[in-house]
KEKOL-936221 format. One line per field, with one value per residue (C-alpha): x, y, z; residue number from 1. Coordinates in steps of 0.2 Angstrom, whole numbers, plus 5000, padded with zeros to 4 digits. Last residue first. Layout:
BEGIN
c1	X ...
c2	Y ...
c3	Z ...
pos	NUM ...
This chain:
BEGIN
c1	4818 4825 4835 4849 4856 4842 4841 4822 4819 4804 4813 4803 4800 4800 4795 4803 4798 4784 4796 4786 4787 4806 4802 4789 4800 4814 4804 4797 4815 4822 4811 4825 4837 4831 4826 4843 4854 4843 4830 4842 4833 4846 4843 4858 4862 4881 4886 4871 4877 4894 4887 4878 4894 4903 4889 4887 4873 4870 4855 4849 4837 4846 4836 4835 4843 4852 4865 4878 4869 4867 4886 4890 4879 4885 4897 4882 4875 4875 4861 4849 4854 4840 4842 4825 4820 4804 4807 4802 4811 4799 4808 4825 4839 4846 4833 4832 4817 4808 4795 4797 4783 4794 4779 4774 4791 4794 4778 4782 4799 4791 4779 4794 4804 4790 4781 4782 4771 4774 4791 4807 4819 4838 4844 4858 4870 4874 4867 4875 4864 4863 4875 4884 4902 4913 4929 4936 4955 4961 4978 4990 5008 5021 5040 5036 5042 5031 5038 5040 5023 5015 5024 5017 5000 4999 5006 4992 4979 4985 4983 4995 5006 4992 4987 4985 4985 4994 4993 5012 5008 4992 5001 5015 5002 4992 5009 5014 4997 4999 5017 5011 4996 5009 5020 5029 5037 5048 5059 5066 5074 5075 5057 5053 5046 5037 5029 5028 5012 5016 5013 5002 4990 4975 4978 4964 4970 4958 4968 4982 4998 5011 5007 5005 5023 5029 5019 5027 5044 5043 5035 5049 5062 5054 5052 5071 5075 5087 5105 5115 5125 5134 5137 5124 5111 5115 5112 5095 5090 5094 5081 5082 5076 5066 5071 5055 5055 5041 5026 5015 5000 4992 4975 4963 4977 4977 4995 5001 5001 5011 5026 5025 5026 5041 5050 5046 5056 5070 5071 5072 5087 5087 5103 5094 5075 5068 5051 5042 5028 5013 5001 4982 4973 4955 4951 4944 4950 4961 4968 4972 4982 4990 4995 5004 5013 5019 5024 5034 5043 5047 5056 5053 5065 5063 5081 5082 5098 5091 5076 5086 5097 5081 5072 5053 5052 5041 5031 5020 5004 4987 4973 4956 4939 4922 4911 4901 4910 4927 4926 4925 4940 4949 4946 4953 4968 4971 4972 4983 4995 4997 5014 5026 5016 5017 5002 4990 4972 4958 4941 4924 4907 4907 4891 4888 4902 4901 4915 4927 4924 4925 4942 4949 4941 4945 4963 4965 4957 4968 4984 4994 5003 4989 4991 5009 5015 5002 4988 4972 4961 4943 4932 4919 4903 4898 4880 4884 4899 4905 4901 4903 4922 4926 4915 4923 4941 4937 4926 4940 4954 4942 4937 4955 4961 4973 4990 5001 5006 4989 4990 4998 5007 5019 5028 5037 5053 5054 5065 5078 5064 5062 5075 5078 5074 5062 5056 5067 5054 5056 5055 5041 5031 5021 5002 4997 4980 4984 4970 4969 4950 4947 4934 4920 4909 4894 4887 4894 4903 4904 4909 4921 4931 4930 4937 4951 4956 4960 4972 4971 4963 4949 4939 4927 4939 4939 4934 4949 4942
c2	4915 4928 4943 4951 4969 4977 4995 4996 5014 5021 5036 5046 5064 5076 5095 5105 5121 5113 5102 5087 5080 5077 5064 5055 5054 5047 5033 5028 5028 5018 5004 5000 4996 4979 4973 4977 4968 4952 4947 4935 4930 4924 4913 4911 4894 4898 4885 4889 4907 4902 4891 4906 4917 4903 4902 4921 4932 4947 4954 4958 4952 4945 4933 4928 4945 4945 4958 4944 4935 4951 4954 4937 4939 4957 4952 4947 4964 4968 4980 4983 4979 4972 4963 4955 4951 4940 4925 4907 4893 4884 4888 4882 4892 4901 4908 4914 4923 4921 4930 4946 4960 4968 4968 4950 4943 4951 4944 4927 4927 4932 4917 4905 4911 4909 4922 4931 4946 4965 4962 4969 4979 4980 4992 4993 5005 5014 5030 5045 5057 5075 5087 5084 5090 5099 5103 5121 5123 5141 5149 5162 5155 5160 5162 5169 5163 5148 5132 5123 5129 5123 5107 5103 5109 5097 5083 5086 5086 5070 5062 5047 5057 5061 5042 5043 5061 5077 5094 5092 5097 5087 5072 5075 5077 5061 5051 5059 5054 5036 5035 5043 5030 5016 5021 5005 5008 5021 5007 5003 4991 4977 4971 4955 4962 4976 4964 4974 4981 4988 5002 5007 4992 4987 5002 4998 5001 5012 5027 5020 5020 5033 5046 5033 5027 5045 5046 5030 5035 5052 5043 5030 5043 5053 5038 5034 5020 5007 5008 4992 4987 4973 4960 4965 4969 4952 4943 4952 4948 4929 4930 4928 4945 4955 4968 4974 4981 4994 4986 4992 4981 4982 4981 4974 4969 4970 4977 4994 5001 4986 4991 5009 5003 4992 5006 5017 5005 5005 5024 5025 5014 4996 4991 4980 4980 4997 4996 4979 4975 4964 4961 4959 4949 4947 4931 4934 4917 4924 4937 4922 4913 4930 4934 4916 4919 4936 4930 4916 4928 4939 4924 4914 4909 4925 4922 4941 4943 4934 4944 4960 4956 4951 4968 4967 4969 4962 4950 4941 4937 4939 4929 4937 4928 4936 4920 4909 4911 4913 4896 4888 4898 4893 4875 4876 4886 4872 4859 4871 4871 4887 4888 4898 4914 4913 4913 4923 4918 4932 4923 4930 4935 4927 4933 4916 4903 4891 4900 4896 4877 4878 4885 4872 4857 4863 4866 4849 4840 4850 4844 4858 4874 4885 4895 4898 4905 4912 4923 4914 4929 4924 4939 4945 4955 4968 4970 4967 4980 4982 4965 4957 4961 4951 4937 4937 4935 4920 4912 4913 4905 4892 4887 4885 4874 4882 4873 4888 4903 4911 4925 4942 4943 4932 4915 4914 4924 4929 4943 4932 4924 4905 4895 4882 4882 4879 4861 4862 4864 4883 4890 4878 4885 4875 4876 4877 4885 4901 4913 4932 4938 4952 4964 4972 4987 4990 4995 4979 4985 5003 5001 4987 4998 5014 5004 4998 5015 5023 5037 5055 5051 5063 5049 5041 5038 5034 5051 5061 5076
c3	4908 4920 4912 4921 4918 4928 4921 4918 4912 4920 4928 4941 4936 4951 4949 4963 4971 4981 4991 4998 4980 4984 4998 4988 4973 4984 4991 4973 4966 4981 4975 4962 4976 4983 4965 4958 4970 4971 4983 4993 5009 5022 5037 5049 5057 5059 5046 5035 5034 5029 5015 5008 5009 4999 4986 4983 4990 4978 4987 5005 5019 5033 5045 5063 5069 5086 5082 5082 5068 5058 5060 5054 5038 5034 5021 5010 5009 4991 4986 5001 5018 5030 5047 5054 5071 5073 5062 5066 5056 5044 5028 5036 5029 5014 5002 4984 4976 4960 4950 4959 4962 4976 4988 4982 4984 5000 5007 5000 5009 5025 5024 5020 5034 5046 5055 5072 5074 5075 5067 5075 5064 5061 5047 5035 5027 5044 5050 5058 5067 5061 5053 5037 5038 5026 5036 5034 5035 5038 5034 5039 5038 5050 5046 5029 5012 5012 5005 5021 5027 5011 5011 5029 5024 5009 5020 5033 5019 5011 5028 5031 5043 5055 5056 5075 5081 5079 5088 5093 5111 5111 5105 5118 5132 5128 5127 5144 5151 5146 5153 5170 5170 5169 5183 5185 5168 5175 5182 5165 5170 5183 5185 5194 5210 5200 5189 5172 5165 5148 5137 5122 5121 5110 5098 5085 5067 5059 5060 5050 5059 5054 5067 5080 5077 5080 5096 5102 5098 5108 5122 5123 5122 5136 5147 5144 5133 5139 5131 5131 5147 5137 5151 5163 5150 5141 5157 5160 5142 5146 5160 5178 5183 5171 5158 5151 5133 5130 5122 5108 5104 5087 5080 5066 5054 5035 5032 5027 5045 5050 5039 5045 5063 5060 5051 5067 5078 5065 5065 5083 5083 5088 5098 5111 5109 5115 5107 5106 5094 5096 5081 5082 5069 5064 5054 5037 5031 5018 5031 5042 5028 5023 5041 5043 5027 5032 5049 5042 5030 5044 5052 5068 5082 5092 5099 5104 5094 5079 5079 5080 5065 5056 5058 5057 5075 5090 5078 5091 5083 5092 5084 5086 5086 5089 5089 5077 5060 5067 5075 5057 5052 5068 5064 5047 5053 5066 5052 5042 5057 5067 5076 5065 5067 5086 5097 5107 5106 5109 5111 5109 5116 5133 5142 5151 5149 5134 5124 5139 5137 5118 5118 5130 5122 5104 5108 5116 5101 5089 5097 5105 5100 5096 5112 5112 5129 5141 5134 5130 5132 5135 5130 5142 5142 5155 5162 5180 5179 5197 5205 5188 5188 5203 5198 5181 5188 5198 5185 5172 5182 5189 5172 5166 5180 5193 5190 5196 5185 5184 5172 5168 5151 5142 5145 5162 5160 5142 5137 5128 5118 5123 5132 5119 5100 5086 5092 5107 5121 5123 5106 5101 5116 5129 5133 5151 5147 5156 5155 5154 5155 5142 5148 5138 5144 5134 5117 5109 5093 5097 5115 5110 5097 5108 5123 5112 5108 5091 5095 5100 5116 5121 5131 5118 5104 5086 5079 5086 5095
pos	465 464 463 462 461 460 459 458 457 456 455 454 453 452 451 450 449 448 447 446 445 444 443 442 441 440 439 438 437 436 435 434 433 432 431 430 429 428 427 426 425 424 423 422 421 420 419 418 417 416 415 414 413 412 411 410 409 408 407 406 405 404 403 402 401 400 399 398 397 396 395 394 393 392 391 390 389 388 387 386 385 384 383 382 381 380 379 378 377 376 375 374 373 372 371 370 369 368 367 366 365 364 363 362 361 360 359 358 357 356 355 354 353 352 351 350 349 348 347 346 345 344 343 342 341 340 339 338 337 336 335 334 333 332 331 330 329 328 327 326 325 324 323 322 321 320 319 318 317 316 315 314 313 312 311 310 309 308 307 306 305 304 303 302 301 300 299 298 297 296 295 294 293 292 291 290 289 288 287 286 285 284 283 282 281 280 279 278 277 276 275 274 273 272 271 270 269 268 267 266 265 264 263 262 261 260 259 258 257 256 255 254 253 252 251 250 249 248 247 246 245 244 243 242 241 240 239 238 237 236 235 234 233 232 231 230 229 228 227 226 225 224 223 222 221 220 219 218 217 216 215 214 213 212 211 210 209 208 207 206 205 204 203 202 201 200 199 198 197 196 195 194 193 192 191 190 189 188 187 186 185 184 183 182 181 180 179 178 177 176 175 174 173 172 171 170 169 168 167 166 165 164 163 162 161 160 159 158 157 156 155 154 153 152 151 150 149 148 147 146 145 144 143 142 141 140 139 138 137 136 135 134 133 132 131 130 129 128 127 126 125 124 123 122 121 120 119 118 117 116 115 114 113 112 111 110 109 108 107 106 105 104 103 102 101 100 99 98 97 96 95 94 93 92 91 90 89 88 87 86 85 84 83 82 81 80 79 78 77 76 75 74 73 72 71 70 69 68 67 66 65 64 63 62 61 60 59 58 57 56 55 54 53 52 51 50 49 48 47 46 45 44 43 42 41 40 39 38 37 36 35 34 33 32 31 30 29 28 27 26 25 24 23 22 21 20 19 18 17 16 15 14 13 12 11 10 9 8 7 6 5 4 3 2 1
């Protein structure tokens, strides 16, 4: 079974990602914050992208206020999944295209709601100001933030035809700024855009596979009533992908996409009353099932073409003189439960940060120890990662720990910890790992056939004066 799925899919499912991260069902609640779009109001263009009818996605099209939208959907889901968590999905139009004060008001309103663990914010790569980026960077330190960028295609000729209004260079610049701030990004692409070939669509997927992104949404082009795309279709009668062609292309794209990229969507949900073509899109589960069947028939999976082993086998078969090659591949696997680098523990009795730090100092026989946070703050739940675990500050906070014990904290990571009210005890890289010698010696001593000699060489490169 493909390792990033819980339901026999051959690609990295969003359900797997959420289950592994939160241990429960997580739902996105689509919201219409009534923002505009620079490609509609004249800032970048008029009319929007040619396939756009009312913005993007499924959401309230009337003036229903944001909180009512959220609560109505949540109440329905809560009846079936009372322990579920929620992500506010700002979906309609361009959700960073407003004054910062308005963005803050609307984002923070949703974040205050019970069991909300994050926000997904759909926007354009040309519509995030540096001021908004600074706010998103701060927001990312205290919630599960994802920015969704509409790319659709990497091909400039197609981008002009669909009136995208933004360039590939603008996308790359925006992605770099978000990457620099460690903000997760999901990218939207569309298969079946007018006059694009199968090779062009695969090139878009290959391009994204080499970028630093959390996930991707793969859509099939919808031709909807009362859109400029519909007018173009009536005029030029361009080819619309059949279901078989779409399935074939998606499977090819998956094979080139890095296995760690989360597939947030793999087909669309068009409004049946608005849809002109392709009509096969109305049977969503049929499309999903056909993708599963095709990957099984090929015996491939997401990232297949990025595997060295698969490339070796392909070349071996190509070069072999016989029609059918006899070979076996044996995977080396460790048995047993998989464990991460860190641990979460609950203390028997609540103590202060200062008391905990002093206990650690005594245990590790250290002269000095570095702290981030309030010495008087109460500690009950502790996160621990020996060596260099400074990048686990946010995750430790999400897991409910009041302190992270680790080493090698840098100034910026320490400031990030302060910003989210997370305590940190920095015991140093060497001191948190040197104690492993004693633990390992005791373990090996349990085997009578071995003689164990613990090294007494002091290898800490730092000296304290």
